[in-house]
MARKOLSE-714319 format. One record per residue (C-alpha): residue number from 1; x, y negated, z. Coordinates in steps of 0.05 Angstrom, whole numbers, plus 5000, padded with zeros to 4 digits. Example, Ala and Ser with C-alpha at 12.3 -4.5 7.8 and 13.67 -1.06 7.14 Angstrom:
// residues 2
<1 <5246 5090 5156>>
<2 <5273 5021 5143>>
// end
This chain:
// residues 342
<1 <7350 0553 2690>>
<2 <7417 0590 2740>>
<3 <7388 0600 2811>>
<4 <7446 0563 2853>>
<5 <7422 0616 2913>>
<6 <7417 0667 2871>>
<7 <7457 0704 2932>>
<8 <7453 0671 2999>>
<9 <7492 0692 3067>>
<10 <7465 0654 3122>>
<11 <7505 0662 3188>>
<12 <7527 0725 3182>>
<13 <7567 0757 3251>>
<14 <7588 0829 3262>>
<15 <7632 0858 3321>>
<16 <7668 0936 3323>>
<17 <7663 0934 3406>>
<18 <7696 0868 3425>>
<19 <7726 0857 3362>>
<20 <7695 0801 3327>>
<21 <7703 0824 3250>>
<22 <7659 0776 3226>>
<23 <7641 0697 3256>>
<24 <7577 0665 3229>>
<25 <7596 0671 3156>>
<26 <7556 0623 3109>>
<27 <7556 0612 3045>>
<28 <7510 0615 2972>>
<29 <7525 0653 2902>>
<30 <7508 0626 2838>>
<31 <7467 0675 2779>>
<32 <7527 0703 2746>>
<33 <7578 0671 2788>>
<34 <7641 0708 2799>>
<35 <7667 0694 2867>>
<36 <7722 0729 2906>>
<37 <7735 0734 2977>>
<38 <7808 0723 2987>>
<39 <7846 0735 3053>>
<40 <7907 0766 3091>>
<41 <7888 0839 3111>>
<42 <7843 0846 3178>>
<43 <7809 0772 3163>>
<44 <7731 0803 3144>>
<45 <7726 0807 3079>>
<46 <7731 0878 3070>>
<47 <7672 0889 3122>>
<48 <7642 0823 3092>>
<49 <7628 0870 3025>>
<50 <7595 0929 3075>>
<51 <7558 0887 3102>>
<52 <7529 0856 3037>>
<53 <7519 0928 3004>>
<54 <7481 0950 3060>>
<55 <7537 1000 3085>>
<56 <7552 0961 3164>>
<57 <7499 0928 3204>>
<58 <7510 0860 3225>>
<59 <7478 0840 3290>>
<60 <7466 0755 3267>>
<61 <7447 0734 3202>>
<62 <7408 0745 3138>>
<63 <7424 0763 3065>>
<64 <7373 0736 3018>>
<65 <7371 0756 2937>>
<66 <7331 0718 2891>>
<67 <7296 0696 2958>>
<68 <7284 0756 2985>>
<69 <7305 0778 3049>>
<70 <7349 0843 3039>>
<71 <7385 0847 3104>>
<72 <7351 0907 3128>>
<73 <7347 0945 3070>>
<74 <7385 0994 3055>>
<75 <7441 1008 2997>>
<76 <7392 1039 2947>>
<77 <7333 0981 2949>>
<78 <7392 0925 2940>>
<79 <7398 0927 2875>>
<80 <7468 0926 2866>>
<81 <7525 0969 2841>>
<82 <7604 0981 2878>>
<83 <7663 0994 2857>>
<84 <7707 1014 2907>>
<85 <7790 1014 2917>>
<86 <7794 1088 2904>>
<87 <7746 1100 2853>>
<88 <7708 1153 2888>>
<89 <7699 1190 2829>>
<90 <7677 1269 2827>>
<91 <7726 1310 2810>>
<92 <7699 1361 2778>>
<93 <7652 1311 2730>>
<94 <7669 1284 2667>>
<95 <7667 1213 2665>>
<96 <7590 1221 2636>>
<97 <7577 1258 2690>>
<98 <7604 1212 2730>>
<99 <7569 1153 2708>>
<100 <7509 1194 2696>>
<101 <7492 1213 2767>>
<102 <7452 1151 2790>>
<103 <7413 1150 2734>>
<104 <7400 1222 2741>>
<105 <7379 1206 2809>>
<106 <7325 1163 2792>>
<107 <7297 1219 2750>>
<108 <7302 1182 2683>>
<109 <7292 1219 2618>>
<110 <7350 1253 2590>>
<111 <7353 1212 2518>>
<112 <7346 1155 2565>>
<113 <7415 1179 2595>>
<114 <7438 1190 2548>>
<115 <7438 1119 2508>>
<116 <7451 1087 2570>>
<117 <7514 1121 2586>>
<118 <7541 1116 2523>>
<119 <7525 1042 2517>>
<120 <7571 1030 2581>>
<121 <7618 1071 2557>>
<122 <7633 1027 2499>>
<123 <7625 0968 2547>>
<124 <7690 0988 2578>>
<125 <7719 1017 2519>>
<126 <7720 1090 2534>>
<127 <7680 1129 2487>>
<128 <7732 1173 2471>>
<129 <7742 1195 2546>>
<130 <7655 1213 2561>>
<131 <7681 1298 2561>>
<132 <7751 1291 2618>>
<133 <7755 1290 2678>>
<134 <7783 1250 2729>>
<135 <7853 1284 2725>>
<136 <7863 1286 2656>>
<137 <7855 1199 2658>>
<138 <7904 1147 2674>>
<139 <7879 1097 2731>>
<140 <7857 1046 2691>>
<141 <7816 1098 2654>>
<142 <7787 1120 2710>>
<143 <7776 1052 2747>>
<144 <7730 1029 2683>>
<145 <7696 1092 2691>>
<146 <7682 1081 2765>>
<147 <7667 1001 2739>>
<148 <7623 1039 2680>>
<149 <7578 1084 2732>>
<150 <7569 1016 2766>>
<151 <7534 0979 2709>>
<152 <7493 1034 2681>>
<153 <7442 1017 2738>>
<154 <7438 0943 2709>>
<155 <7443 0923 2782>>
<156 <7422 0847 2802>>
<157 <7495 0841 2835>>
<158 <7563 0875 2832>>
<159 <7615 0884 2884>>
<160 <7686 0908 2882>>
<161 <7722 0933 2932>>
<162 <7803 0910 2913>>
<163 <7784 0949 2858>>
<164 <7864 0929 2819>>
<165 <7904 0945 2887>>
<166 <7917 1019 2871>>
<167 <7945 1007 2796>>
<168 <8008 0977 2776>>
<169 <8031 0911 2746>>
<170 <8017 0920 2682>>
<171 <7956 0957 2680>>
<172 <7932 0911 2736>>
<173 <7944 0847 2697>>
<174 <7907 0878 2621>>
<175 <7844 0897 2669>>
<176 <7839 0841 2710>>
<177 <7834 0800 2639>>
<178 <7784 0860 2614>>
<179 <7740 0856 2679>>
<180 <7728 0782 2675>>
<181 <7712 0781 2599>>
<182 <7662 0840 2614>>
<183 <7637 0801 2673>>
<184 <7620 0734 2627>>
<185 <7591 0773 2577>>
<186 <7538 0801 2617>>
<187 <7521 0751 2668>>
<188 <7529 0796 2721>>
<189 <7533 0752 2792>>
<190 <7597 0797 2819>>
<191 <7627 0786 2888>>
<192 <7701 0817 2885>>
<193 <7754 0831 2948>>
<194 <7820 0820 2943>>
<195 <7883 0795 2982>>
<196 <7926 0785 2916>>
<197 <7920 0706 2906>>
<198 <7937 0711 2831>>
<199 <7875 0759 2816>>
<200 <7832 0702 2855>>
<201 <7868 0651 2819>>
<202 <7860 0672 2750>>
<203 <7789 0716 2749>>
<204 <7743 0676 2803>>
<205 <7700 0619 2787>>
<206 <7701 0603 2856>>
<207 <7746 0636 2920>>
<208 <7722 0636 2994>>
<209 <7781 0639 3032>>
<210 <7779 0674 3102>>
<211 <7824 0685 3165>>
<212 <7809 0711 3223>>
<213 <7733 0731 3210>>
<214 <7722 0666 3191>>
<215 <7719 0622 3127>>
<216 <7777 0566 3118>>
<217 <7745 0538 3051>>
<218 <7707 0550 2986>>
<219 <7730 0517 2921>>
<220 <7749 0529 2852>>
<221 <7819 0558 2846>>
<222 <7839 0486 2823>>
<223 <7804 0461 2879>>
<224 <7837 0499 2936>>
<225 <7909 0498 2899>>
<226 <7920 0421 2896>>
<227 <7865 0401 2958>>
<228 <7873 0455 3009>>
<229 <7834 0437 3065>>
<230 <7899 0458 3130>>
<231 <7962 0486 3130>>
<232 <7934 0562 3127>>
<233 <7898 0555 3056>>
<234 <7965 0518 3026>>
<235 <8010 0561 3052>>
<236 <7969 0631 3032>>
<237 <7943 0602 2963>>
<238 <8004 0601 2926>>
<239 <8071 0573 2953>>
<240 <8086 0508 2987>>
<241 <8133 0475 3022>>
<242 <8114 0442 3093>>
<243 <8161 0370 3112>>
<244 <8154 0351 3176>>
<245 <8199 0292 3176>>
<246 <8141 0255 3131>>
<247 <8200 0208 3113>>
<248 <8233 0240 3067>>
<249 <8192 0251 3004>>
<250 <8142 0182 3008>>
<251 <8105 0207 3068>>
<252 <8084 0279 3028>>
<253 <8073 0337 3074>>
<254 <8054 0396 3049>>
<255 <8093 0405 2969>>
<256 <8084 0458 2919>>
<257 <8155 0481 2889>>
<258 <8128 0466 2806>>
<259 <8122 0390 2840>>
<260 <8192 0379 2847>>
<261 <8239 0338 2795>>
<262 <8314 0354 2800>>
<263 <8363 0314 2764>>
<264 <8449 0303 2772>>
<265 <8435 0228 2787>>
<266 <8410 0195 2836>>
<267 <8341 0166 2814>>
<268 <8293 0135 2858>>
<269 <8259 0162 2917>>
<270 <8302 0218 2911>>
<271 <8348 0256 2955>>
<272 <8411 0294 2953>>
<273 <8414 0363 2954>>
<274 <8451 0429 2949>>
<275 <8427 0497 2910>>
<276 <8428 0553 2963>>
<277 <8409 0607 2906>>
<278 <8370 0610 2838>>
<279 <8324 0662 2829>>
<280 <8302 0677 2758>>
<281 <8224 0689 2739>>
<282 <8215 0678 2662>>
<283 <8183 0622 2645>>
<284 <8215 0577 2708>>
<285 <8274 0591 2749>>
<286 <8268 0591 2834>>
<287 <8317 0540 2856>>
<288 <8328 0545 2943>>
<289 <8354 0484 2963>>
<290 <8387 0442 3026>>
<291 <8371 0373 3037>>
<292 <8432 0335 3047>>
<293 <8433 0271 3104>>
<294 <8363 0288 3134>>
<295 <8342 0310 3192>>
<296 <8314 0372 3156>>
<297 <8379 0394 3131>>
<298 <8369 0468 3159>>
<299 <8305 0466 3120>>
<300 <8305 0503 3056>>
<301 <8262 0481 3000>>
<302 <8232 0520 2939>>
<303 <8237 0486 2876>>
<304 <8213 0516 2810>>
<305 <8233 0492 2755>>
<306 <8230 0508 2674>>
<307 <8283 0550 2648>>
<308 <8309 0493 2597>>
<309 <8302 0443 2638>>
<310 <8357 0486 2687>>
<311 <8389 0508 2619>>
<312 <8404 0437 2598>>
<313 <8433 0413 2672>>
<314 <8477 0481 2671>>
<315 <8447 0490 2747>>
<316 <8490 0539 2786>>
<317 <8488 0558 2860>>
<318 <8528 0499 2897>>
<319 <8515 0452 2859>>
<320 <8500 0387 2891>>
<321 <8431 0359 2853>>
<322 <8382 0298 2865>>
<323 <8310 0329 2889>>
<324 <8242 0281 2883>>
<325 <8180 0295 2870>>
<326 <8151 0284 2804>>
<327 <8121 0225 2793>>
<328 <8046 0248 2773>>
<329 <8035 0271 2842>>
<330 <7980 0232 2893>>
<331 <7972 0237 2963>>
<332 <7932 0281 3003>>
<333 <7883 0263 3062>>
<334 <7847 0313 3108>>
<335 <7819 0288 3167>>
<336 <7861 0218 3152>>
<337 <7921 0260 3162>>
<338 <7972 0264 3093>>
<339 <7967 0341 3088>>
<340 <7997 0341 3011>>
<341 <7999 0322 2946>>
<342 <7967 0339 2878>>
// end
């Protein structure tokens, strides 16, 4: 039976002098769950991770692992593995030696160490790199060694501090998939810090959105994207359009770019518009549009349209078009106010 409160964070607060880094943070993590802490720089997500790891103390609150209070326990007794953004590998040690160092500290016998290191190297598909030093490996390989080192001790939970941010886009996308696949295979409870919305949306089972030392919203990637609880979340997760004039598109207040439909004809509930500019994004065009004959004429709207629709409509900069909301939309209400549509 899966423990729904495998890791419980209760009313954590942390200050640095007069700066309030964490303000009454509470949430639970399910056993085997992949949870992302997402937010802008300075929001408190890395501080929260360090408090969970025992690298920082907290003035208020408790942390429970499988019902055990670990708030005051040192890092080595918390049963965690951690992977840092900088990899933190010893440059004078091979991959094998870097991975085995924690096992040696536990006085495990040599044969067991050799078997365990080989096992985790196989897991991260680096068995051919065991004798290489960090400088002889790519950034992606170094990050996988760091991950293997964290997994070698069979931790109760895994902490990842922006593990992919130092890598180029192609390697980052590949490792994103590999880390998620490995986490699911092992069933290890994982918390990852990131400021990358795409990373969080593609990897997490649930996302904790943070801002100004507080939690704004917790939910699945789809829930947070389609049902943001406020304007900050709507704007931070992906791209959105805020429409102040509620009469323009049937009272919608926050509209995702992919929710727009562009036509050459004036259909029901459409608005005459002018294409300001277009950007090709691969599978779609991002089109920047100015509305005509409305109070929001100076406001730029972003619409994402499949490339084949743009091609069939022969859209160009300066064209007059009609902008409307796709028919499968419904309004989202928060505190009796219309926030957006899904």
